[in-house]
Each structure stands twice: as C-alpha cells, then as structure tokens.
FIDOVO-680525 format. One record per residue (C-alpha): z negated, x negated, y negated; residue number from 1. Coordinates in nm, 2 decimals. Last residue first. Layout:
% FIDOVO-680525
SITE,Z,X,Y,NUM
...
% end
This chain:
% FIDOVO-680525
SITE,-4.42,-2.41,20.11,389
SITE,-4.42,-2.06,19.96,388
SITE,-4.78,-1.97,20.04,387
SITE,-4.89,-2.31,19.91,386
SITE,-4.78,-2.21,19.56,385
SITE,-5.08,-1.97,19.54,384
SITE,-5.32,-2.24,19.66,383
SITE,-5.17,-2.48,19.40,382
SITE,-5.22,-2.23,19.12,381
SITE,-5.58,-2.16,19.23,380
SITE,-5.66,-2.53,19.23,379
SITE,-5.51,-2.56,18.88,378
SITE,-5.72,-2.27,18.75,377
SITE,-6.03,-2.42,18.92,376
SITE,-5.97,-2.75,18.75,375
SITE,-5.94,-2.57,18.42,374
SITE,-6.27,-2.38,18.47,373
SITE,-6.45,-2.70,18.57,372
SITE,-6.35,-2.89,18.26,371
SITE,-6.12,-3.19,18.31,370
SITE,-6.31,-3.51,18.23,369
SITE,-6.19,-3.70,18.53,368
SITE,-5.88,-3.54,18.67,367
SITE,-5.91,-3.43,19.04,366
SITE,-5.57,-3.39,19.20,365
SITE,-5.53,-3.11,19.45,364
SITE,-5.17,-3.17,19.53,363
SITE,-5.23,-3.36,19.85,362
SITE,-5.49,-3.11,19.97,361
SITE,-5.25,-2.83,19.92,360
SITE,-4.98,-3.02,20.11,359
SITE,-5.22,-3.07,20.40,358
SITE,-5.30,-2.70,20.41,357
SITE,-4.93,-2.60,20.39,356
SITE,-4.85,-2.83,20.69,355
SITE,-5.14,-2.70,20.90,354
SITE,-5.05,-2.33,20.83,353
SITE,-4.69,-2.40,20.93,352
SITE,-4.79,-2.58,21.25,351
SITE,-5.02,-2.30,21.34,350
SITE,-5.39,-2.35,21.29,349
SITE,-5.65,-2.32,21.58,348
SITE,-5.84,-2.65,21.57,347
SITE,-5.59,-2.84,21.78,346
SITE,-5.33,-2.74,21.52,345
SITE,-5.53,-2.92,21.26,344
SITE,-5.53,-3.25,21.45,343
SITE,-5.16,-3.20,21.55,342
SITE,-5.06,-3.17,21.18,341
SITE,-5.26,-3.49,21.09,340
SITE,-5.11,-3.67,21.39,339
SITE,-4.76,-3.59,21.28,338
SITE,-4.82,-3.78,20.95,337
SITE,-4.69,-3.58,20.65,336
SITE,-4.40,-3.77,20.48,335
SITE,-4.39,-4.07,20.25,334
SITE,-4.36,-4.20,19.90,333
SITE,-4.59,-4.46,19.75,332
SITE,-4.66,-4.61,19.41,331
SITE,-4.94,-4.83,19.28,330
SITE,-5.00,-4.97,18.93,329
SITE,-5.23,-5.21,18.75,328
SITE,-5.33,-5.33,18.41,327
SITE,-5.64,-5.53,18.30,326
SITE,-5.57,-5.72,17.98,325
SITE,-5.70,-6.04,17.84,324
SITE,-5.38,-6.24,17.82,323
SITE,-5.20,-6.02,17.56,322
SITE,-4.85,-5.87,17.54,321
SITE,-4.85,-5.67,17.86,320
SITE,-4.57,-5.43,17.98,319
SITE,-4.62,-5.22,18.30,318
SITE,-4.35,-4.99,18.44,317
SITE,-4.37,-4.74,18.73,316
SITE,-4.06,-4.56,18.85,315
SITE,-4.13,-4.34,19.15,314
SITE,-3.82,-4.15,19.28,313
SITE,-3.85,-3.85,19.51,312
SITE,-3.54,-3.69,19.67,311
SITE,-3.44,-3.37,19.83,310
SITE,-3.23,-3.27,20.13,309
SITE,-3.43,-3.44,20.40,308
SITE,-3.72,-3.21,20.34,307
SITE,-4.10,-3.22,20.31,306
SITE,-4.12,-3.55,20.12,305
SITE,-4.46,-3.64,19.97,304
SITE,-4.49,-3.86,19.66,303
SITE,-4.77,-4.06,19.50,302
SITE,-4.74,-4.23,19.16,301
SITE,-5.05,-4.41,19.02,300
SITE,-5.06,-4.60,18.69,299
SITE,-5.37,-4.79,18.56,298
SITE,-5.48,-4.92,18.22,297
SITE,-5.76,-5.13,18.08,296
SITE,-5.75,-5.30,17.74,295
SITE,-5.95,-5.61,17.64,294
SITE,-5.68,-5.75,17.41,293
SITE,-5.42,-5.54,17.23,292
SITE,-5.05,-5.43,17.28,291
SITE,-5.07,-5.34,17.65,290
SITE,-4.78,-5.10,17.72,289
SITE,-4.81,-4.85,18.01,288
SITE,-4.49,-4.67,18.13,287
SITE,-4.50,-4.40,18.40,286
SITE,-4.21,-4.22,18.56,285
SITE,-4.21,-3.97,18.85,284
SITE,-3.86,-3.85,18.93,283
SITE,-3.85,-3.54,19.15,282
SITE,-3.53,-3.40,19.32,281
SITE,-3.53,-3.08,19.51,280
SITE,-3.55,-2.99,19.88,279
SITE,-3.92,-2.93,19.94,278
SITE,-4.01,-3.23,19.73,277
SITE,-4.38,-3.29,19.66,276
SITE,-4.50,-3.50,19.36,275
SITE,-4.85,-3.61,19.26,274
SITE,-4.88,-3.81,18.94,273
SITE,-5.16,-4.01,18.79,272
SITE,-5.13,-4.19,18.45,271
SITE,-5.45,-4.37,18.33,270
SITE,-5.52,-4.53,17.99,269
SITE,-5.80,-4.72,17.82,268
SITE,-5.86,-4.87,17.48,267
SITE,-6.11,-5.16,17.46,266
SITE,-5.91,-5.33,17.18,265
SITE,-5.65,-5.13,17.00,264
SITE,-5.27,-5.07,17.05,263
SITE,-5.26,-4.92,17.40,262
SITE,-4.91,-4.76,17.41,261
SITE,-4.90,-4.49,17.67,260
SITE,-4.57,-4.36,17.80,259
SITE,-4.56,-4.05,18.02,258
SITE,-4.36,-3.91,18.31,257
SITE,-4.14,-3.63,18.44,256
SITE,-3.78,-3.59,18.55,255
SITE,-3.77,-3.27,18.76,254
SITE,-3.45,-3.14,18.91,253
SITE,-3.47,-2.81,19.11,252
SITE,-3.19,-2.71,19.35,251
SITE,-3.43,-2.69,19.64,250
SITE,-3.80,-2.68,19.54,249
SITE,-3.96,-2.97,19.34,248
SITE,-4.34,-2.94,19.34,247
SITE,-4.54,-3.12,19.08,246
SITE,-4.90,-3.18,18.99,245
SITE,-4.92,-3.41,18.69,244
SITE,-5.21,-3.61,18.54,243
SITE,-5.21,-3.80,18.21,242
SITE,-5.54,-3.97,18.09,241
SITE,-5.58,-4.12,17.74,240
SITE,-5.87,-4.32,17.59,239
SITE,-5.95,-4.47,17.25,238
SITE,-6.22,-4.74,17.25,237
SITE,-6.08,-4.91,16.94,236
SITE,-5.83,-4.69,16.75,235
SITE,-5.45,-4.67,16.78,234
SITE,-5.40,-4.53,17.13,233
SITE,-5.04,-4.41,17.10,232
SITE,-4.91,-4.15,17.34,231
SITE,-4.54,-4.08,17.41,230
SITE,-4.47,-3.77,17.62,229
SITE,-4.18,-3.80,17.87,228
SITE,-4.05,-3.46,17.98,227
SITE,-3.73,-3.34,18.15,226
SITE,-3.75,-3.02,18.34,225
SITE,-3.45,-2.88,18.54,224
SITE,-3.32,-2.57,18.71,223
SITE,-3.67,-2.43,18.79,222
SITE,-3.82,-2.33,19.12,221
SITE,-4.20,-2.31,19.14,220
SITE,-4.50,-2.55,19.14,219
SITE,-4.52,-2.69,18.78,218
SITE,-4.85,-2.83,18.66,217
SITE,-4.92,-3.07,18.38,216
SITE,-5.26,-3.21,18.30,215
SITE,-5.33,-3.40,17.97,214
SITE,-5.66,-3.56,17.87,213
SITE,-5.69,-3.71,17.52,212
SITE,-6.01,-3.89,17.42,211
SITE,-6.11,-4.04,17.08,210
SITE,-6.33,-4.35,17.05,209
SITE,-6.12,-4.47,16.75,208
SITE,-5.80,-4.27,16.70,207
SITE,-5.56,-4.10,16.93,206
SITE,-5.20,-4.02,16.84,205
SITE,-4.98,-3.80,17.07,204
SITE,-4.61,-3.72,17.07,203
SITE,-4.44,-3.46,17.28,202
SITE,-4.08,-3.34,17.35,201
SITE,-4.07,-3.07,17.61,200
SITE,-3.72,-2.99,17.74,199
SITE,-3.70,-2.70,18.00,198
SITE,-3.39,-2.55,18.15,197
SITE,-3.43,-2.22,18.34,196
SITE,-3.20,-2.11,18.62,195
SITE,-3.48,-2.09,18.89,194
SITE,-3.72,-1.90,18.67,193
SITE,-4.01,-2.07,18.51,192
SITE,-4.37,-2.10,18.61,191
SITE,-4.53,-2.38,18.40,190
SITE,-4.90,-2.46,18.35,189
SITE,-4.99,-2.70,18.07,188
SITE,-5.35,-2.82,18.04,187
SITE,-5.46,-3.01,17.73,186
SITE,-5.81,-3.15,17.69,185
SITE,-5.86,-3.28,17.34,184
SITE,-6.16,-3.49,17.24,183
SITE,-6.26,-3.62,16.90,182
SITE,-6.46,-3.94,16.85,181
SITE,-6.23,-4.05,16.56,180
SITE,-5.93,-3.81,16.53,179
SITE,-5.71,-3.67,16.80,178
SITE,-5.37,-3.57,16.67,177
SITE,-5.12,-3.39,16.89,176
SITE,-4.76,-3.31,16.81,175
SITE,-4.56,-3.07,17.04,174
SITE,-4.19,-3.00,17.04,173
SITE,-4.10,-2.74,17.30,172
SITE,-3.74,-2.66,17.39,171
SITE,-3.71,-2.37,17.64,170
SITE,-3.37,-2.26,17.78,169
SITE,-3.30,-1.95,17.98,168
SITE,-3.17,-1.80,18.30,167
SITE,-3.34,-1.60,18.58,166
SITE,-3.50,-1.32,18.38,165
SITE,-3.63,-1.01,18.56,164
SITE,-3.98,-1.14,18.61,163
SITE,-4.00,-1.23,18.24,162
SITE,-4.02,-1.60,18.20,161
SITE,-4.31,-1.85,18.19,160
SITE,-4.51,-2.10,17.99,159
SITE,-4.89,-2.12,17.99,158
SITE,-5.07,-2.35,17.75,157
SITE,-5.44,-2.41,17.80,156
SITE,-5.62,-2.60,17.52,155
SITE,-5.98,-2.73,17.55,154
SITE,-6.09,-2.85,17.21,153
SITE,-6.36,-3.09,17.09,152
SITE,-6.45,-3.21,16.74,151
SITE,-6.61,-3.54,16.64,150
SITE,-6.35,-3.62,16.38,149
SITE,-6.08,-3.36,16.36,148
SITE,-5.87,-3.22,16.65,147
SITE,-5.52,-3.15,16.51,146
SITE,-5.26,-2.96,16.71,145
SITE,-4.91,-2.90,16.59,144
SITE,-4.66,-2.70,16.79,143
SITE,-4.28,-2.67,16.74,142
SITE,-4.08,-2.41,16.93,141
SITE,-3.71,-2.36,17.02,140
SITE,-3.64,-2.07,17.26,139
SITE,-3.28,-2.07,17.40,138
SITE,-3.17,-1.73,17.53,137
SITE,-2.99,-1.64,17.85,136
SITE,-3.20,-1.35,17.97,135
SITE,-3.46,-1.21,17.73,134
SITE,-3.84,-1.23,17.78,133
SITE,-3.90,-1.61,17.75,132
SITE,-4.27,-1.66,17.70,131
SITE,-4.47,-1.93,17.53,130
SITE,-4.84,-1.87,17.60,129
SITE,-5.15,-2.01,17.43,128
SITE,-5.51,-2.00,17.54,127
SITE,-5.80,-2.17,17.35,126
SITE,-6.06,-2.27,17.59,125
SITE,-6.44,-2.18,17.58,124
SITE,-6.73,-2.38,17.43,123
SITE,-6.56,-2.52,17.12,122
SITE,-6.71,-2.84,16.98,121
SITE,-6.69,-2.84,16.60,120
SITE,-6.79,-3.17,16.45,119
SITE,-6.49,-3.19,16.21,118
SITE,-6.27,-2.87,16.21,117
SITE,-6.06,-2.78,16.50,116
SITE,-5.69,-2.72,16.40,115
SITE,-5.43,-2.54,16.59,114
SITE,-5.08,-2.45,16.47,113
SITE,-4.86,-2.26,16.71,112
SITE,-4.48,-2.22,16.76,111
SITE,-4.20,-2.07,16.57,110
SITE,-3.82,-2.01,16.63,109
SITE,-3.72,-2.32,16.44,108
SITE,-3.35,-2.36,16.36,107
SITE,-3.27,-2.70,16.21,106
SITE,-3.57,-2.89,16.33,105
SITE,-3.55,-2.73,16.68,104
SITE,-3.18,-2.82,16.71,103
SITE,-3.25,-3.18,16.60,102
SITE,-3.53,-3.21,16.86,101
SITE,-3.29,-3.08,17.13,100
SITE,-2.99,-3.30,17.03,99
SITE,-3.20,-3.61,17.06,98
SITE,-3.48,-3.82,16.90,97
SITE,-3.36,-3.72,16.55,96
SITE,-3.67,-3.52,16.46,95
SITE,-3.87,-3.83,16.58,94
SITE,-4.19,-3.72,16.74,93
SITE,-4.53,-3.85,16.63,92
SITE,-4.46,-3.80,16.26,91
SITE,-4.25,-3.49,16.27,90
SITE,-4.50,-3.29,16.07,89
SITE,-4.84,-3.47,16.03,88
SITE,-4.85,-3.56,15.66,87
SITE,-4.62,-3.27,15.59,86
SITE,-4.92,-3.05,15.70,85
SITE,-5.07,-3.13,15.36,84
SITE,-4.88,-2.85,15.19,83
SITE,-5.08,-2.59,15.38,82
SITE,-5.01,-2.21,15.37,81
SITE,-4.63,-2.20,15.41,80
SITE,-4.63,-2.45,15.70,79
SITE,-4.93,-2.27,15.86,78
SITE,-4.73,-1.94,15.86,77
SITE,-4.43,-2.10,16.03,76
SITE,-4.67,-2.27,16.28,75
SITE,-4.81,-1.94,16.39,74
SITE,-5.18,-1.97,16.32,73
SITE,-5.50,-2.08,16.49,72
SITE,-5.78,-2.24,16.28,71
SITE,-6.11,-2.31,16.45,70
SITE,-6.43,-2.40,16.26,69
SITE,-6.56,-2.04,16.26,68
SITE,-6.52,-1.88,16.60,67
SITE,-6.30,-1.60,16.71,66
SITE,-5.92,-1.66,16.68,65
SITE,-5.64,-1.42,16.74,64
SITE,-5.26,-1.44,16.75,63
SITE,-5.04,-1.19,16.93,62
SITE,-4.67,-1.11,16.92,61
SITE,-4.54,-1.44,16.76,60
SITE,-4.17,-1.38,16.77,59
SITE,-3.88,-1.60,16.87,58
SITE,-3.87,-1.54,17.25,57
SITE,-4.22,-1.39,17.32,56
SITE,-4.50,-1.58,17.16,55
SITE,-4.87,-1.53,17.25,54
SITE,-5.17,-1.70,17.10,53
SITE,-5.53,-1.65,17.19,52
SITE,-5.85,-1.81,17.06,51
SITE,-6.20,-1.90,17.16,50
SITE,-6.14,-1.75,17.50,49
SITE,-6.35,-1.57,17.77,48
SITE,-6.12,-1.41,18.03,47
SITE,-6.06,-1.04,17.99,46
SITE,-5.69,-1.05,17.91,45
SITE,-5.62,-1.30,18.19,44
SITE,-5.32,-1.52,18.14,43
SITE,-5.35,-1.79,18.41,42
SITE,-5.00,-1.88,18.49,41
SITE,-4.97,-1.63,18.78,40
SITE,-5.15,-1.37,18.55,39
SITE,-4.84,-1.37,18.33,38
SITE,-4.62,-1.26,18.61,37
SITE,-4.85,-0.97,18.70,36
SITE,-4.86,-0.88,18.33,35
SITE,-4.48,-0.86,18.32,34
SITE,-4.47,-0.64,18.62,33
SITE,-4.73,-0.41,18.46,32
SITE,-4.50,-0.38,18.16,31
SITE,-4.55,-0.55,17.82,30
SITE,-4.54,-0.31,17.53,29
SITE,-4.92,-0.32,17.48,28
SITE,-4.89,-0.69,17.40,27
SITE,-4.73,-0.60,17.06,26
SITE,-4.40,-0.57,16.88,25
SITE,-4.20,-0.67,17.18,24
SITE,-3.89,-0.90,17.15,23
SITE,-3.57,-0.83,17.34,22
SITE,-3.40,-1.15,17.21,21
SITE,-3.15,-1.21,16.93,20
SITE,-3.40,-1.44,16.76,19
SITE,-3.40,-1.65,17.08,18
SITE,-3.05,-1.77,16.99,17
SITE,-2.80,-1.73,17.27,16
SITE,-2.74,-2.00,17.53,15
SITE,-2.43,-2.20,17.63,14
SITE,-2.44,-2.37,17.29,13
SITE,-2.76,-2.55,17.39,12
SITE,-2.58,-2.75,17.65,11
SITE,-2.76,-2.85,17.96,10
SITE,-2.77,-3.22,18.05,9
SITE,-2.96,-3.28,18.37,8
SITE,-2.88,-2.94,18.52,7
SITE,-2.51,-2.96,18.42,6
SITE,-2.49,-3.31,18.56,5
SITE,-2.62,-3.19,18.89,4
SITE,-2.37,-2.91,18.91,3
SITE,-2.09,-3.14,18.83,2
SITE,-1.91,-3.14,18.49,1
% end
C-alpha cells in the first residue's frame, strides 16, 4: 500500500482501543502544556458558556450544564435514561455506511447528547471537546443533538490531540435534528497532530423554517480528514449553510464537502469553501439536490495554491428535478497575484508578511448568521495559523 493510499484508507486495526488510553479523572490532571494546546482550539475555562463537555480518549472527564431548558449528558448515559432516543439513533446516518460507522456502532467510546427544549434560546454557546490524549488509539464517538421547536443553540466543538501525541484515529458520528423554527449554529475547530486520521460521519435533518449553520475550520497538519455531511431540508422554508476554512500543509490529505437535499418548497442552501494548499492535497466537494419547487441554492469553492507540491480539486455538483428552481455554483483555483504582494511591499511589509496577510484575508470567510463570538474565534484561529504559512 502506498503512503497516499494509507492516508486515504487507514485501518482501524492498526490502532489500539481508546479504552486503553491514559485517561485523566478530572480536568485538574491536565498539564499546563495541555491547557496551552486546548486554548489553540478555543477552550477557555473562564469564557461564558451555557454548558461544557470534555471527553479524553474513551472517558467523559467533565460535563456541566447551567440553564434550565438545556440537557447535556454523555451519550451512553442518555441512552440508558431515555427510551425515546431510539427514534433518533442512527436515523440520519446509516450504521452500515462504512467500516468506521460499523466500528462505532459495535464499540462506542462515548460522545455527547444535547437537547434544547422548545422555545429556549440560549444566550452563550455550549462548548464540547473531543481530545485524544494517548498515542496510537482510535477514538469512536457518537453525538446526538436535538434543537426542539423554536429553540436556539450555538455549539462549538473543539477536537485536538495531546501536545506529545503524533498518531491517532478519530471517528465522530454526529446526528443533528432541528425542529420547526429552531436554529442550530455548529462550529467545529480541528487541530490534530500530523499523523492523525479523522473520519466525521454526519447527518442533519431540518424541519419547517428551521436553520442549520455549520462552519468547519482546520488549519494545521493532519494525516487525512474525510468528511461529507448529508443535510435534508424537509420542511418548507428550511435553510442550511455550510462554510469551511481549510489549510492543507505538506503530507496532509483533506477530502471535505457537504450534500444538501432541498426537499420542501422555499428551502434554501449555501455551501462555501476556502482552501489553501501549502504542499498538501485539498478536495472541496459540494452537492446540491433540488427536489422541490421554488428552492434556492448556491455552491462556491475557492482555492489558493502556495506550493507546486500540493493539489486543490474543486468538485461541484448540482442536481435539479423541478423547473422552478434557482441553483448556481462557482469554483476557482489560483495563486496570489504578484501585484498584490508588490502593493503591500511598497507599504513597508516584507514579501513573507505580505503573503501571509493576503492568505489571512482569503481565509476570513464571513458566514451569514454566525454569532459574533464564533466569527471572532475563527478569525483568531486564522491569524494564528498565518504565522506558520
């Protein structure tokens, strides 16, 4: 098997179970170096939060919720507590989708359950963290998020590894349900080690006049990430927005995208991706399916090449099954224009400073409806990554 094939198709059996990991009993056991790493993905102990969840390897180390109207539990506990969860469990993601979903179904390490009760609009975000602390383990999680009718949730999920860990495997199954007039803003920030393999498997269902906004950020070296969430807009006026901000360093392989099926009149969808290759390979996929009249959907893939070693591939797809639809896409890959660099250099910047500033501006995607705090967090992550470009 070639090095590229190994990165694209990692074998679960090459990793140890996360239950054999070096798992702390509490957050107080984490070292200053670990906290410094966690802060890079936005874990701030003093930041205002409605709820907090922290899982290291296979153990939930910390789980806390403040307001009434919000339920936050380890998923294993929620499955024991509520029989009705079976109505949602493995309904938006097929447990037999691939070897990674099957492995998670057969040997679950844990994950989080979040439910916002009808009409409850949370002021501050809920923060979750999935952390690989032990070298060479495979972490298998399954998350379930339910935003009830008229409720609103801002969810930030941070995923990273111990600063001394290079190799690991993270499988994350996530199922999202947004009920009538509900709103879910989901921001996922990844900072893995250079020999980490990541396989998110995500399903989303949005009902009448519901809104789902997803932003994915990965800016640091990683062996490979493969993710293609599938979102169904099943209620009239439902809306989904997917945004991604991606840097592919040398030896990284990123295959990312989203599928949105617009199945009700007046539903809307948008997929926006920004990819930069500094030597790695980035594949930006987007698939919009118009299955109802009077829908509107747009797909935008923009790539920036900073090296001759890497690759960027934009793969947009539009499928329409009704006459009265408005669907569009645009895709472009290029390099930084020399005149832009010279313009900034004429104003006192070095060539390196000018290049990194242009890249930061390219990656600073503005997602409509994203809360100001989350947009600030993303901008800070991009600015931090700029130092290594």
